[in-house]
Backbone bond lengths (Angstrom), bond angles and torsions (degrees), N, CA, C in turn:
res aa  C-N    CA-C-N  psi(-1)  N-CA   C-N-CA  omega(-1)  CA-C   N-CA-C  phi
1 M - - - 1.454 - - 1.529 107.81 -
2 S 1.310 117.08 134.01 1.455 120.58 -179.81 1.514 110.96 -71.96
3 L 1.319 115.55 157.78 1.465 120.05 178.55 1.520 110.79 -63.22
4 I 1.326 118.34 -39.13 1.465 121.23 179.71 1.528 109.36 -61.05
5 L 1.324 117.46 -45.00 1.453 120.73 177.88 1.519 110.29 -64.28
6 S 1.317 116.86 -39.69 1.468 120.56 178.12 1.524 110.75 -60.32
7 L 1.325 117.59 -42.96 1.465 120.69 179.36 1.523 110.97 -66.32
8 A 1.328 117.36 -38.49 1.458 120.02 178.26 1.521 110.21 -64.49
9 L 1.323 117.05 -41.28 1.457 120.70 179.54 1.522 112.04 -70.39
10 L 1.324 117.13 -24.40 1.455 121.62 -178.99 1.520 111.37 -53.10
11 L 1.304 116.74 -37.99 1.450 120.77 -175.96 1.521 112.46 -79.50
12 N 1.323 117.45 -11.84 1.453 120.85 -177.27 1.518 113.07 -118.99
13 S 1.305 117.98 2.48 1.452 120.44 -178.61 1.519 109.05 -146.14
14 S 1.292 115.27 -169.48 1.459 119.58 -175.94 1.523 111.64 -87.50
15 V 1.320 115.40 160.42 1.456 123.06 171.83 1.523 106.95 -121.08
16 V 1.305 116.03 160.14 1.458 120.17 -179.71 1.514 108.88 -114.20
17 L 1.333 115.01 121.56 1.455 121.57 175.17 1.523 106.96 -89.23
18 P 1.339 117.44 111.35 1.459 119.55 -178.85 1.525 111.24 -65.37
19 G 1.318 116.15 136.77 1.469 121.23 175.15 1.502 113.43 56.00
20 G 1.322 118.27 57.58 1.462 122.82 179.31 1.516 112.31 -59.25
21 E 1.308 117.01 -160.91 1.470 121.94 -173.87 1.516 113.63 -53.73
22 N 1.320 117.60 -39.42 1.465 120.01 -178.15 1.523 112.80 -95.88
23 G 1.310 117.31 10.61 1.457 122.34 179.65 1.513 113.58 90.34
24 A 1.333 117.33 -10.90 1.464 121.54 178.62 1.532 109.11 -93.38
25 D 1.327 115.42 152.42 1.462 119.80 175.25 1.528 109.34 -60.89
26 T 1.326 116.13 143.22 1.453 122.02 -178.70 1.516 109.35 -122.57
27 E 1.340 117.25 127.32 1.448 121.52 177.27 1.518 109.31 -85.98
28 L 1.329 116.45 129.00 1.464 122.44 -178.35 1.519 110.06 -125.89
29 N 1.332 116.33 143.75 1.456 122.06 169.50 1.519 106.62 -104.11
30 C 1.314 116.46 122.76 1.471 121.69 -173.65 1.521 109.03 -124.87
31 I 1.339 115.98 89.41 1.469 119.68 -174.68 1.523 113.31 -130.72
32 T 1.333 118.31 -1.56 1.464 119.83 -178.46 1.515 109.56 -84.38
33 G 1.311 116.87 128.04 1.450 122.57 -178.22 1.512 109.20 125.34
34 P 1.288 119.20 -150.31 1.463 127.07 4.99 1.523 113.11 -94.09
35 V 1.318 113.76 167.73 1.455 122.09 164.55 1.521 106.31 -121.26
36 D 1.314 116.05 148.66 1.463 121.24 -178.63 1.515 110.61 -93.68
37 R 1.321 115.10 135.54 1.462 121.83 176.05 1.527 108.19 -142.87
38 E 1.323 115.83 164.29 1.461 121.34 176.97 1.521 109.04 -123.15
39 Y 1.323 115.84 130.41 1.461 122.28 177.33 1.517 108.75 -133.10
40 G 1.308 115.94 129.73 1.460 120.55 179.20 1.512 113.64 60.50
41 G 1.322 116.59 24.97 1.461 120.58 179.37 1.520 114.09 85.89
42 S 1.339 118.51 2.74 1.462 122.02 179.04 1.522 110.10 -114.05
43 A 1.327 115.38 146.52 1.468 121.64 179.86 1.527 110.05 -83.67
44 F 1.340 115.08 136.76 1.459 121.82 179.80 1.520 110.05 -131.61
45 A 1.338 115.57 146.53 1.462 123.21 168.82 1.526 106.08 -99.04
46 I 1.334 116.82 128.36 1.461 122.09 -176.25 1.524 109.38 -107.51
47 Y 1.327 115.91 128.22 1.463 123.53 176.95 1.521 108.14 -122.09
48 S 1.343 117.05 139.33 1.461 119.13 175.30 1.521 109.76 -94.20
49 C 1.328 114.34 159.03 1.456 122.10 -172.16 1.519 111.52 -107.21
50 D 1.325 115.11 164.20 1.457 120.71 -175.51 1.525 114.33 -72.83
51 D 1.320 118.27 -3.34 1.469 118.90 173.21 1.526 111.22 -80.30
52 G 1.357 116.26 -6.87 1.454 121.54 177.02 1.510 115.37 78.42
53 K 1.337 117.75 4.45 1.464 119.01 -177.34 1.523 114.81 -142.10
54 S 1.329 118.50 -9.82 1.463 121.84 -178.12 1.520 110.25 -107.81
55 V 1.337 115.62 157.61 1.456 121.56 175.10 1.523 109.74 -133.88
56 V 1.332 113.82 158.72 1.457 121.37 172.05 1.522 106.66 -118.60
57 A 1.328 115.57 129.14 1.464 122.03 176.57 1.531 107.39 -106.27
58 V 1.325 116.53 113.72 1.461 122.36 -177.10 1.523 108.15 -107.06
59 A 1.326 116.25 120.20 1.465 119.87 178.56 1.521 109.48 -60.24
60 K 1.324 115.81 134.61 1.455 121.03 -177.94 1.530 110.40 -81.83
61 R 1.314 113.51 144.67 1.466 120.03 177.30 1.527 108.68 -53.23
62 G 1.307 116.41 134.27 1.462 121.56 -179.51 1.515 113.18 95.91
63 S 1.332 117.70 -15.94 1.471 119.45 176.96 1.528 108.85 -84.52
64 A 1.308 116.39 155.53 1.466 120.63 -175.96 1.527 112.79 -62.02
65 A 1.320 118.18 -30.03 1.465 121.66 -178.14 1.533 112.63 -79.23
66 Y 1.327 118.54 -14.01 1.463 122.29 -176.74 1.517 110.77 -66.72
67 P 1.310 120.39 137.26 1.452 129.09 -5.74 1.535 111.35 -89.54
68 F 1.290 116.36 124.36 1.463 122.12 179.49 1.519 108.23 -158.64
69 Y 1.326 117.18 149.41 1.459 120.86 172.28 1.514 110.08 -141.51
70 F 1.321 114.71 155.01 1.463 122.62 176.20 1.521 108.51 -125.72
71 I 1.317 116.60 141.98 1.453 122.64 167.78 1.525 105.60 -105.11
72 V 1.320 116.36 127.33 1.466 122.33 -177.02 1.529 106.97 -120.55
73 S 1.340 116.34 119.12 1.455 119.20 -173.49 1.523 111.09 -140.91
74 P 1.337 116.91 126.22 1.461 119.35 176.00 1.533 110.55 -76.31
75 V 1.324 115.32 137.52 1.459 122.05 175.85 1.524 105.96 -137.02
76 G 1.321 115.34 111.60 1.461 118.56 -174.87 1.515 109.20 64.22
77 G 1.319 117.18 -131.84 1.453 122.13 -178.99 1.508 114.13 -94.48
78 E 1.342 117.08 11.26 1.466 119.71 -179.20 1.518 109.88 -126.18
79 V 1.324 115.57 174.24 1.454 121.94 178.73 1.515 108.10 -120.76
80 R 1.322 115.65 128.42 1.470 120.82 175.03 1.517 108.18 -95.21
81 L 1.316 114.14 140.88 1.459 121.44 -175.31 1.520 108.15 -130.96
82 Y 1.336 115.84 126.46 1.450 122.21 178.66 1.509 107.88 -130.36
83 G 1.325 117.76 133.01 1.449 120.70 -179.72 1.504 112.42 -135.10
84 E 1.334 114.55 155.20 1.453 120.54 178.95 1.520 109.39 -155.61
85 G 1.325 116.35 143.93 1.456 120.24 175.37 1.503 112.61 155.52
86 D 1.319 114.18 -179.65 1.458 122.39 -177.46 1.519 112.77 -118.61
87 G 1.323 117.33 19.46 1.460 120.26 179.44 1.522 111.11 -69.47
88 D 1.305 115.92 175.55 1.457 122.08 178.33 1.526 109.65 -53.52
89 G 1.331 116.80 127.62 1.464 121.57 -176.63 1.514 113.53 -59.97
90 D 1.327 117.46 -43.22 1.462 119.77 179.94 1.527 111.15 -65.08
91 A 1.326 116.72 -41.52 1.464 120.48 179.86 1.532 110.83 -66.76
92 S 1.322 116.38 -41.15 1.469 120.39 178.76 1.520 111.14 -65.20
93 R 1.325 117.08 -40.93 1.472 120.77 177.97 1.534 110.94 -65.72
94 A 1.338 117.15 -38.30 1.466 120.49 178.43 1.531 110.63 -65.23
95 A 1.333 116.68 -41.84 1.463 119.88 177.23 1.527 110.03 -65.33
96 F 1.321 117.03 -41.79 1.469 121.17 177.51 1.530 110.23 -58.07
97 A 1.327 116.25 -43.84 1.469 120.17 -179.07 1.530 110.65 -60.79
98 D 1.343 117.28 -42.50 1.468 120.18 178.13 1.530 111.23 -64.74
99 L 1.328 116.46 -48.20 1.461 120.67 -178.36 1.525 111.90 -67.29
100 N 1.305 116.48 -28.87 1.464 120.96 -179.32 1.531 112.00 -69.95
101 E 1.316 117.83 -12.84 1.467 122.34 176.48 1.522 112.15 -84.32
102 F 1.326 117.41 -8.43 1.464 121.45 -176.75 1.523 111.85 -63.49
103 V 1.327 114.51 146.39 1.463 123.47 168.71 1.537 105.43 -113.20
104 P 1.338 118.37 165.13 1.468 119.59 -177.80 1.530 114.37 -51.76
105 A 1.317 118.40 -36.05 1.472 120.63 179.95 1.529 111.39 -63.72
106 D 1.328 118.22 -33.58 1.468 121.17 177.95 1.527 110.77 -64.56
107 V 1.332 116.07 -41.22 1.462 120.15 179.12 1.527 109.63 -67.73
108 A 1.334 117.13 -41.18 1.466 121.20 178.11 1.528 110.54 -60.17
109 D 1.315 117.90 -38.87 1.467 121.36 177.47 1.530 110.95 -62.44
110 L 1.338 116.74 -40.69 1.465 119.95 177.98 1.528 111.39 -66.07
111 V 1.332 116.49 -41.43 1.469 119.97 177.75 1.523 109.41 -57.67
112 E 1.323 116.95 -47.16 1.476 120.74 179.71 1.523 111.15 -62.32
113 A 1.327 117.40 -40.02 1.476 120.52 179.33 1.523 110.73 -63.58
114 T 1.323 118.24 -40.50 1.464 120.09 179.31 1.519 111.18 -66.82
115 K 1.336 117.07 -37.96 1.463 120.74 178.58 1.523 111.18 -65.57
116 A 1.323 116.77 -39.00 1.461 121.10 179.13 1.526 110.64 -66.88
117 H 1.325 116.57 -33.60 1.461 121.17 -177.81 1.513 111.52 -85.25
118 G 1.340 116.57 -37.19 1.468 120.82 -173.13 1.484 112.25 -88.97
């Protein structure tokens, strides 16, 4: 399956968060939203997941990071960040750097924003 097809399906199916809270992969459905945000100079659509605490940031078509997505999930007092895609490496790294600064409250704010919008 191509990455573009994988990203398209992301919005209509589940994603897998590697090594969830108990160390096992966790399947998430992330369809609430989106809200638009910018990370590392690239535009992203943010969707919240059915676990009530995680989000997926999908690079928008036309942004330098496209095609790329990040799963952002709080675990305890930290935030785990997982990304995948074929977008521009510098743009993806810049977005990763911005998202890597998140604390659990930042992710909770995004979840609430997606619920208000979706």
